[in-house]
C-alpha positions as CSV (number, residue, x, y, z in Angstrom):
1,M,-0.3,0.2,0.1
2,S,2.7,2.3,0.9
3,A,4.7,1.8,-2.1
4,D,1.5,2.5,-4.1
5,V,0.9,5.6,-2.7
6,Q,4.7,6.9,-3.1
7,F,4.5,6.0,-6.7
8,A,1.5,8.0,-7.5
9,S,2.6,10.4,-5.9
10,L,5.9,10.8,-8.2
11,P,3.7,12.3,-11.2
12,A,2.5,15.2,-8.8
13,I,5.7,16.1,-7.6
14,A,6.8,16.1,-11.5
15,D,4.0,18.2,-12.1
16,S,4.8,20.5,-9.6
17,D,8.4,21.2,-10.5
18,A,7.7,21.5,-14.0
19,P,6.8,25.3,-13.4
20,K,9.8,25.9,-11.3
21,S,11.8,24.0,-14.1
22,R,10.2,26.4,-16.7
23,G,10.3,29.5,-14.7
24,N,14.2,28.9,-14.6
25,L,14.9,28.7,-17.7
26,A,12.8,31.9,-18.5
27,A,14.8,33.9,-16.0
28,A,18.3,32.8,-17.3
29,A,16.8,33.6,-20.7
30,L,15.7,37.3,-19.6
31,R,19.2,38.0,-18.0
32,F,20.7,36.6,-20.7
33,G,18.3,38.6,-23.3
34,S,19.0,41.7,-21.1
35,L,22.7,41.5,-21.2
36,L,22.4,40.6,-25.1
37,A,20.3,43.8,-25.7
38,F,22.4,46.0,-23.8
39,A,25.3,44.9,-26.3
40,S,23.4,45.4,-29.3
41,I,22.1,48.8,-28.1
42,F,25.7,49.7,-27.7
43,V,26.8,48.2,-31.0
44,V,24.3,49.5,-33.0
45,F,24.4,53.3,-31.8
46,S,28.2,52.7,-32.3
47,L,27.8,52.2,-36.1
48,T,25.0,54.8,-36.8
49,A,25.3,57.8,-34.4
50,P,27.8,59.9,-34.4
51,Y,30.7,60.2,-31.6
52,F,28.9,57.5,-30.1
53,F,31.6,55.3,-29.3
54,T,34.4,57.7,-28.1
55,I,35.9,58.3,-25.1
56,G,34.4,61.7,-24.4
57,N,30.9,60.5,-25.2
58,I,31.2,57.7,-22.9
59,G,32.5,59.5,-20.0
60,N,29.4,62.0,-21.0
61,V,27.1,59.1,-20.3
62,L,28.8,58.1,-17.3
63,G,28.5,61.5,-16.0
64,Q,24.8,62.1,-16.7
65,S,24.4,58.3,-15.4
66,A,25.4,59.5,-11.7
67,I,22.8,61.5,-10.8
68,A,19.8,59.5,-11.9
69,G,21.8,56.2,-11.0
70,V,22.3,57.5,-7.2
71,L,18.4,58.3,-7.1
72,A,17.6,54.9,-8.4
73,I,19.9,53.0,-5.5
74,G,17.8,55.0,-3.2
75,L,14.7,53.8,-4.8
76,T,16.1,49.9,-5.1
77,I,16.8,49.9,-1.2
78,V,13.3,50.8,-0.6
79,L,12.0,48.0,-2.9
80,I,14.1,45.7,-1.3
81,A,13.1,46.4,1.5
82,G,9.4,46.7,0.7
83,G,8.6,44.1,-1.8
84,S,9.7,44.8,-5.5
85,N,5.5,45.1,-6.2
86,V,5.5,48.8,-6.8
87,V,1.5,48.6,-6.1
88,T,1.7,47.2,-2.4
89,G,5.2,46.8,-2.1
90,G,8.0,49.3,-1.7
91,I,8.2,52.6,-4.2
92,D,9.5,56.2,-3.4
93,L,7.7,58.4,-6.0
94,S,9.3,61.5,-4.4
95,L,12.9,61.0,-4.9
96,A,12.8,63.5,-8.0
97,A,10.8,66.4,-6.5
98,N,13.6,65.4,-3.7
99,M,16.2,65.9,-5.6
100,G,15.1,69.4,-7.2
101,L,14.3,70.6,-3.6
102,S,17.8,69.7,-2.5
103,A,19.3,71.2,-5.0
104,A,17.2,74.3,-4.7
105,V,18.1,74.4,-1.0
106,Y,22.0,74.0,-1.6
107,A,22.1,76.5,-4.6
108,S,19.9,79.1,-1.9
109,L,22.6,78.5,0.7
110,I,25.1,79.7,-1.6
111,Q,23.6,82.8,-2.7
112,L,23.4,83.6,0.9
113,G,26.9,83.5,1.2
114,Y,27.3,79.8,3.5
115,S,29.9,77.9,2.8
116,D,30.1,74.4,0.4
117,A,30.1,72.4,3.8
118,T,27.0,74.4,5.4
119,A,24.8,74.2,1.9
120,A,25.7,70.2,1.5
121,V,24.6,69.7,4.8
122,G,21.9,71.7,4.2
123,A,20.6,69.6,1.1
124,V,21.4,66.1,2.6
125,L,19.2,67.5,5.6
126,T,16.5,68.3,3.4
127,G,16.8,64.6,1.7
128,F,16.4,63.3,5.4
129,A,13.6,65.1,5.9
130,I,11.4,64.2,3.1
131,G,12.6,60.6,3.8
132,A,11.4,60.5,7.2
133,V,8.4,61.9,6.4
134,N,7.6,59.3,4.0
135,A,8.6,56.8,6.6
136,A,6.1,58.5,9.0
137,A,3.3,58.2,6.4
138,V,4.1,54.9,5.4
139,V,4.9,53.3,9.0
140,L,2.9,55.3,11.1
141,A,-0.1,56.3,9.4
142,G,-0.3,52.8,7.3
143,I,-0.9,54.9,4.1
144,V,-0.1,52.6,1.1
145,P,3.7,53.5,-0.5
146,L,2.5,54.9,-3.8
147,L,-0.1,56.7,-2.8
148,A,2.2,58.2,0.3
149,T,5.0,59.2,-1.9
150,L,2.9,60.4,-4.9
151,A,1.6,63.0,-2.1
152,V,4.7,63.9,-0.6
153,M,6.1,64.5,-4.3
154,N,3.3,67.1,-4.6
155,V,4.1,68.7,-1.6
156,V,7.9,68.9,-2.1
157,A,7.3,69.8,-5.8
158,G,5.4,72.8,-4.6
159,L,8.1,73.9,-2.2
160,E,10.5,73.9,-4.5
161,L,8.4,76.3,-6.4
162,V,7.9,78.7,-3.2
163,L,12.1,78.7,-2.6
164,T,12.8,79.2,-6.4
165,Q,9.8,81.3,-7.6
166,N,10.1,78.6,-10.5
167,T,13.4,80.1,-11.4
168,V,16.7,78.8,-11.6
169,V,19.0,79.4,-8.9
170,P,22.8,79.4,-10.2
171,A,25.4,78.5,-7.9
172,S,29.1,78.3,-8.8
173,T,31.9,77.6,-6.4
174,D,35.3,75.7,-6.6
175,V,34.2,73.0,-5.2
176,L,31.1,72.2,-7.6
177,T,33.8,73.0,-10.5
178,A,35.8,70.3,-9.4
179,I,33.0,67.7,-9.0
180,S,31.9,68.9,-12.6
181,T,34.9,68.5,-14.2
182,S,36.7,65.2,-16.1
183,D,40.3,63.7,-15.7
184,S,43.1,63.4,-18.2
185,F,41.1,60.5,-19.9
186,G,37.9,62.5,-20.2
187,V,36.0,60.5,-17.5
188,P,33.8,63.3,-15.5
189,I,34.4,63.2,-11.3
190,L,30.7,62.1,-11.4
191,A,31.2,59.1,-12.5
192,Y,33.9,58.2,-10.0
193,I,31.3,59.7,-7.6
194,L,28.7,56.9,-8.8
195,I,31.0,54.0,-8.7
196,G,32.2,55.1,-5.6
197,F,28.5,55.3,-3.9
198,T,27.7,52.3,-5.4
199,A,30.5,50.1,-4.5
200,I,30.2,51.4,-0.4
201,V,25.9,51.1,-0.8
202,A,26.7,47.3,-2.6
203,A,28.6,46.5,0.6
204,I,26.1,47.7,3.1
205,I,23.2,46.0,1.6
206,Q,24.5,43.1,0.0
207,Y,27.2,41.8,2.4
208,T,25.8,43.0,6.1
209,P,23.3,41.6,8.4
210,L,21.4,44.9,7.9
211,G,21.0,44.5,4.1
212,L,20.3,40.3,4.9
213,R,17.3,42.1,7.2
214,L,16.0,44.3,4.5
215,Y,16.0,41.5,2.1
216,A,14.1,39.2,4.8
217,V,11.7,42.0,5.4
218,G,10.5,42.4,1.5
219,D,10.8,38.8,0.3
220,F,9.5,37.2,3.4
221,P,7.5,39.5,5.7
222,D,6.0,36.8,8.2
223,A,9.1,35.3,8.5
224,A,10.6,37.9,9.4
225,R,8.0,38.9,12.0
226,A,8.3,35.5,13.6
227,A,12.2,35.7,13.7
228,G,11.3,38.8,15.5
229,L,12.8,41.3,13.1
230,P,11.5,44.9,13.2
231,L,9.6,45.4,10.6
232,K,8.7,48.9,10.9
233,R,12.1,50.2,11.9
234,L,14.0,48.4,8.9
235,V,11.1,49.8,6.5
236,A,11.4,53.2,7.8
237,S,15.2,53.3,7.3
238,A,14.8,52.3,3.5
239,F,12.8,55.3,3.1
240,I,15.1,57.2,5.5
241,A,18.1,55.9,3.2
242,S,16.4,56.7,-0.2
243,G,15.8,60.3,1.2
244,L,19.2,60.7,1.9
245,C,20.2,59.5,-1.5
246,G,17.9,62.3,-2.9
247,G,19.8,65.2,-1.0
248,L,23.1,63.6,-2.3
249,A,21.6,63.8,-5.9
250,G,20.7,67.1,-5.5
251,V,24.2,68.4,-4.4
252,L,25.5,66.1,-7.9
253,S,22.6,68.1,-9.7
254,V,24.2,71.7,-8.6
255,S,27.5,70.9,-9.6
256,Y,26.4,69.1,-12.8
257,L,23.8,71.9,-14.1
258,S,25.7,75.1,-12.2
259,G,22.6,75.7,-10.0
260,S,19.1,74.1,-9.3
261,T,16.3,72.6,-11.8
262,T,12.9,73.4,-12.5
263,G,12.5,70.3,-14.5
264,S,13.2,68.0,-11.8
265,G,10.3,66.1,-12.3
266,E,11.0,64.7,-15.4
267,M,13.7,62.7,-13.8
268,L,11.1,60.1,-12.3
269,L,10.8,57.8,-15.4
270,P,14.0,57.1,-15.9
271,V,14.9,56.4,-12.2
272,V,11.6,54.2,-12.1
273,V,12.9,52.3,-14.9
274,T,16.3,52.2,-13.5
275,A,15.7,50.7,-10.6
276,L,13.1,48.4,-12.0
277,L,15.0,46.9,-14.7
278,G,18.0,46.6,-12.2
279,S,16.6,43.3,-10.8
280,V,17.0,42.0,-14.8
281,F,20.5,42.1,-14.4
282,S,20.7,39.8,-11.0
283,R,20.8,36.5,-10.1
284,R,17.7,35.9,-8.9
285,L,15.5,38.6,-10.6
286,V,15.7,40.5,-7.3
287,P,16.7,44.4,-7.2
288,T,20.4,44.7,-6.3
289,I,22.2,47.6,-5.9
290,T,25.1,46.3,-8.6
291,G,22.1,45.3,-11.3
292,T,21.0,49.2,-10.3
293,L,24.4,50.5,-11.3
294,I,23.8,48.3,-15.1
295,S,20.7,49.2,-15.5
296,A,21.5,53.0,-14.9
297,L,24.3,52.3,-17.9
298,F,22.0,50.8,-20.2
299,V,19.4,53.4,-19.9
300,G,22.3,56.1,-20.0
301,F,23.7,54.7,-23.6
302,L,19.9,54.1,-24.8
303,V,18.9,57.7,-24.3
304,N,22.2,59.1,-25.3
305,G,22.0,57.1,-28.6
306,F,18.6,58.8,-29.3
307,Q,19.8,62.0,-28.7
308,L,22.7,61.6,-30.9
309,L,20.3,60.4,-33.6
310,N,18.1,63.5,-33.0
311,L,15.3,61.2,-31.9
312,P,12.0,63.1,-30.4
313,S,12.0,63.0,-26.0
314,T,8.7,61.6,-27.0
315,L,9.8,58.5,-28.0
316,V,12.5,58.0,-25.4
317,S,10.0,58.8,-22.9
318,G,7.7,56.0,-24.8
319,V,10.3,53.2,-24.8
320,Q,10.6,54.3,-21.2
321,G,7.4,53.3,-20.2
322,L,7.6,50.0,-22.3
323,L,10.6,49.0,-20.5
324,I,8.9,49.3,-17.5
325,L,5.6,47.5,-18.7
326,I,7.8,44.6,-20.1
327,V,10.1,44.4,-16.9
328,V,7.5,44.1,-14.5
329,S,5.1,42.0,-16.4
330,A,8.0,39.3,-17.3
331,T,9.5,39.4,-13.3
332,T,5.8,39.2,-12.0
333,L,5.0,36.0,-14.7
334,L,9.0,34.5,-13.6
335,R,8.1,34.7,-10.0
336,K,4.5,32.9,-9.9
337,W,6.1,30.2,-12.1
338,E,9.1,30.0,-9.0
339,I,6.3,29.3,-6.6
């Protein structure tokens, strides 16, 4: 009797393993396809877009990707701690507005005669305050992150308009000039800042107990709660870290543009694309800091190639929206297969 039961259960086990096998194969194909798409885009633009495959242009893309990359890293931390489901999980839509207000604070303090150190502290504290408001809205008030950060985004954008009167606040100092320059190889200092910042955050998130706890809270909240992890504190810390990234991006933005900007909201779509696409470049299709860096370069080269070919900006936005749709759909389907 027991032998019959055992043999009868084998087909069921095989059937249950089949979706997982398909999911693993599909995940590997998605990762390989993403890397192949990256290489293909690089080759195609090198052959069709003038000056694309030059040291100066590659360095320019690295520098341009620094601001969006830092913001996307902040969003990635929120995705890790809150879960990568953008509807019910972690999301921070206030990051672009955060950068705009932080840049305005930095530039305004420079205009008032304060030092770069004081202005930088003011920008970072602005980002910290915005992150803390997001954390309070999500953790204490229990508002869904999508709605909470959307509301904060509009409030922050309004504060920026009040502070700047919807004008660009110029700022020029020796420190800002040093950050915006390039080395002897034509690589901007901003690129080195992005790589260094990525290395530091990746070391914390991917190789320390804190990072493991953030992953546990985002992927297995019930198990993390049963293990005694402070879920609310960890989720709140992720939003605060994201806010700090917004403050840092504000400083980098001022150095890159020599002042504040009135179009910071346009950064939101590229940042969301970069953070969500980063999971495709990871081994387990989960958000990672290194995956976000690769994604930032992918999006940066894609946008740069379109610009060199004089393609309309509306097409760029359309492609970025399509990337979000593809990534969210593919990763959602693959996770269902892996369950």
